[in-house]
N, C-alpha and C positions, 0 to 999 in steps of 0.2 A: 363538557368533555375537556379533559386536561391535555394541552398541547405539549409537544416535545420540541426542544431546540436541537439544532443539528450543527455540530462543529466538525471541522476538518483539520487533521494533523497528520504528521508523518510518524506513526508508530511510537508515540511517547506521551505519557500522561503526567509523570512527576519528574521533577529535576532535583538533584541532590543539593544543589547550592542555589540560593536566591541571589541573582545579580541584576543590577540595573542594566537596561538595554544599551545605554550609551557606553557602558564599560567593556562591551564585547566587540572588538574590532576584528577585521579579517585575519590579521596576524595572530590574534588570540585564538580565533576559531580553529586555525590550522597549525598552531605552534606544536612542535614536537619536544617532549622532555629530553633532557640530556641522556638519561639511561637508555632510552630507546635509540637515540642517535648513535650511541656507542655500540649497541647491539647490531644496528644496521651496518655500521662501518666494519665490524669484525666478522659478522656471520653472513651478510648478504652481498656486500660490495665485492668481495674476492671472487665470487662466481662470475665466470666470463660470459655466459650466455644469458641474454635478457629473459628468455623463457624460463630458465632455471631460477633466476632471481624472482620472477613473478610468483612461481610456485613456492619458493622458499619464504618469501615475504608473508604469504597467506598462512603458511604453517607456523612461522615465527609468532605472528600476532594471535592466531586463533586456535592453534592446536594445543593439546595437553603437553606436548614436548616443548612448546614455546611459552609465551606469556599467558596462554589460555584465556584470552579475553572473550567473554561470552555475550551472546545477544540477550538483551533485556528490554522489552518494549515499554518499560516504565521509566526509562532514564534518557533524557535529552541532554547531551553534554558536548563540550568541545573535544577535539582530538586528544588533548593532554589529559582532560578529566576522565575520558574513557580509558586511557592507558592506566592511570593510577588507580581507578576504581575497578579495573579489569572487567568492565561491562559497559553496555550502552545500547541504544536503539539503532536501527539501521542507518539513520542519518549520522549519528555519532561514530559508528564503526566505519562508515564510508569516509568520513572526514579523516579518521585515523589512517585508513588505508591510502587515500589519495595523498595526504601529506607525506606519508612514509615513501610511497612510490616516487613522488617528486623529489624527495631528498636523495633518492638513488638515481635521479636523472631521467626518470621515465615520464612519458606523456600520459598523465592520469587525470581523469575527469569524473565528475558526479553524473549519475544518470537517474532520471525519474522513471519509475516503472509503473505501467498501468496494470496493476494486479486486479484479480476479480474483486468485486465489491465486498469489503469486510467491514463489519460494524461492531463496535464495542459499546455496551450500555453501562452507564454509571448514574444511579439515581434516576432523574427524569431526562437525562441528556444522552443522545446517541452520538458516537464519535465515528467518523469515517476514517479508516486506516489506510494511508497511502504507503508507498515504498520507495526507497532510494538504495541504489547500489553503486559500485565504482566500475569504471571502464579504463583499461590500459591499452594504448595503441602501440603496437610493436610493428612498425613498417606497415605492411598490408594486413597484418593480423590484428584482431581485436579480442582482448581477453576480458571477460566479465568476472569481477570479484563479488561473490555473494556471501551474505552473512546471516540471512534470516532462516531460522529453523524450519519455517513452514514451506520454504522453497529451496530446491536444489538449483545449482547453476543451470542445469538443463531445463528445468521447469521455468525458471526466470527468463530464459532465452526465448520462450514461446510468447511472452508478453511484449507489447510495444514499449520501447524505451526511447527516451529523449535526453540528449545531453543537456546538462545544466551548467551555467556559468557559476563561478564561485559566489558571485553576488546573489544569484538565485538560491543557492544552497544556504547561504547565510540568512536570507529572507525566510526560508523554511525553518531554520533554527529559531529565529525570533518568533515566528508564528507559533511554533510548538510551545515556547515559553509563555506566550500570551495565553494560549489555551490552558496551560497548566496553572497559570495565575488565576484565571477565571474559575477553575475547579477549586482552587484554594480560597476563592472569594476575595482575592486581592485586586479589587477593581482598578485602582489607579495604575498599578504596575502592569496589569493585563493590557490596558489601553496603551501604555508606553511601548510595550513589546509589539503589539499589533501595528502601531504607527511606524515603528522601526522596520517591521517586515515590509510594509508598503513603500517606505522610503527607499529600501534596497531594491525592490522590484514592484513598480507601480502596476504591472500587468499580472500580478500574482492573484488570481481570482479567489483562491481559498482564503487568503488573508482578508479580503474584502468581505467574504461570507462571515468570517469570525468576528470582524469588526461590526457587522450588522447584528450578530448575536449579542455582542457587548452593548450596542445601542438599545436593543430591544429590552435587555435586562435593566437598563437605566430608564425605561419608559419613554424612550425617544424614538417613537414609531416612524416619524418622517425620515430621520437620519438612518434608521435601520433599513427602511425601504430603499433609500438611495444607495446604500452600501450593497444590498442584494442586487439591485438593478445594475450597478457597476460591475459586479461579478458576472452577471448574465451577459452583459455587453462584452466583457473580456472573453468569456467562455460560455457560449450559448448552450453547450451540452452539460454544464455543471449542474448535476442533479441536486447537490447539496444546496446551492443557491436557490434553485427553483423550489425545493422542499421548504426551505425557510421562508421564502416569499409567499408561498401558498399558506403556510401556517400563520404568517403575519396578517394576511388579508382575511383569513377566517376569524382570527381573534378580533379584528376590527369590524367584523360584520360586512365586509365587502365581498359578498358571496359570488357575484358574477366574475369579479377579478380572480378570486380564488379558483373558481371552476376553469377559467381560461388557463391559468398557470398549471392546474392539475392535469388538464388535457395535454398541454405541452410536455409536462413531466412524463406522463405515461407514454407519449409518442417517442420521446428520447430513450426511455427505458426499454421499449420494445425493440430498439436497434441493438441493445446490449445482449449478447448470447447468455451471459451469466444471469441476467434478470429473467430471461425466458426460461432458463433452467430452474430458477427459484420458483417461478409460476408453475412449472411442470411438477416440481416436488410437492407443491400444495395440491395439485390435481391428483397426484398419486396418493396422497394422504386421504383425499376425498373419494378415492377409488374411481376417479374419472380417467380411466386409462386411455381412452381415445383422445381426450383433450391433451393429455400429457404427451402422447405420440406426436400430435400436431406441433406442439410447442418445441419439443426436442428436435424434430426434423428441421425446424427453423434455426434452432441454436447451432446444430452441427453444420448447417449450411454456411453459417457465419464464421464458425471456428471449430476445427477438429479438436475435440477435448475428450479425454478418456472418461471423465466423470459423466459427461453428457451421454455417452454410449452406455455407460453402466445404468443410468436412469432409464434410457430407452429400452434396454434389455428387461428391466423391471416392468415397464409399461406393456411391452409385448407379452411378457409372461402373464400379466394380469388379464390380457385379452385372450389368452390361451394359444397364442401364436408362438410355439416353442422354437421353431426353426429360426424365425426372425429374432427371437430373444437370444438364441445362441449366437447368431452372427453379430448382434450388437455387443454381446459380452466379449466375444473374441476380439472385436475391434477395440473395446475398452482395455483389454489386456495388452494388446499391441501398442497402445498409446500410453500405457502406464509410465510415469516419469520417475518413479522410485521403486525400489525392490519391495517395500511394504505394500504399496498399491498393487503391484503386480501379483504378489502372493494372495492378497485379499480377493482380488477380482478373479484370479485363477481358481480359487476355492469355490466361488459362486458359479463359475463356468463348469467346474467338475461336478458340482451338485446338480446342476441343470441337466448335464449329459447323463448322469446316473438315473435321474428321474425319467428322462426321455427313454432310456434303455429299458426301464421296467414297464413302459407302456408300449 
């Protein structure tokens, strides 16, 4: 059986420019180009209210009426590189926004966002996609700046967010570049970047996971195991670390150890409402509607999510319980975070009501 490696990164696979890790300092990561400074001086600073400045800054950077810098999950860059290329992943765009807001005298910070598990597959490797956005503190008010097309600011606000220091953000930048170098099979540079990430933030579990993947690719199983165990020690809920450790033990024929880790991994995942929902989707595909209802009830108990109620409506419909199906779909419409979701779910609800009326 062919095993897969698991890597963790912040929404970026390829970088435009290949730079050595030691060449990127904090001031380089957050440096603003002169043309942008001039635009901030003339178009944003004259606005008297901070709230107006925050809104205008987002429009200047990311709207068609401004510089029209777009989200691109395949580009990990510094703030300046994102400006000149007019694109970047969430970490790059957050760096650009944070640096610009600070130039205007605002209290701006990076935020790590715990989004639903998202995976991207390339060849035999699975990539876990994380997310970063920016936070601006205006007295007692907190404004979140969002850049990712998959989430609106309202949707992002539903997820748990944690402020990050600049050093932690730079560590994620190095980690991304390390992953990208591994994808390009540039082993030496990948190791340099991952080492730099850990030097900036020794408690960054995901960088330890990726270092473990690097060691495993070099046939250094003991070092890989130690890296994965370090990641688990730092973050016992890190499913990427546990997944990699399980695969490593399986490849070494350490069946009992692999089973112990697999059990721990499963228990952690059962606490995640999105994992429960993914199991429910499998149950729906298998027409196990009762099983799907049980899983989705657990999921919505942990988190009120419109998509969970949409699935619950499908499960109840499969059981022939149309009234419960309708109530679940009504809840899914009420929790819709975007106009598109609301329109789609409203259509399904209307179809169910028409069907019920005919019977």
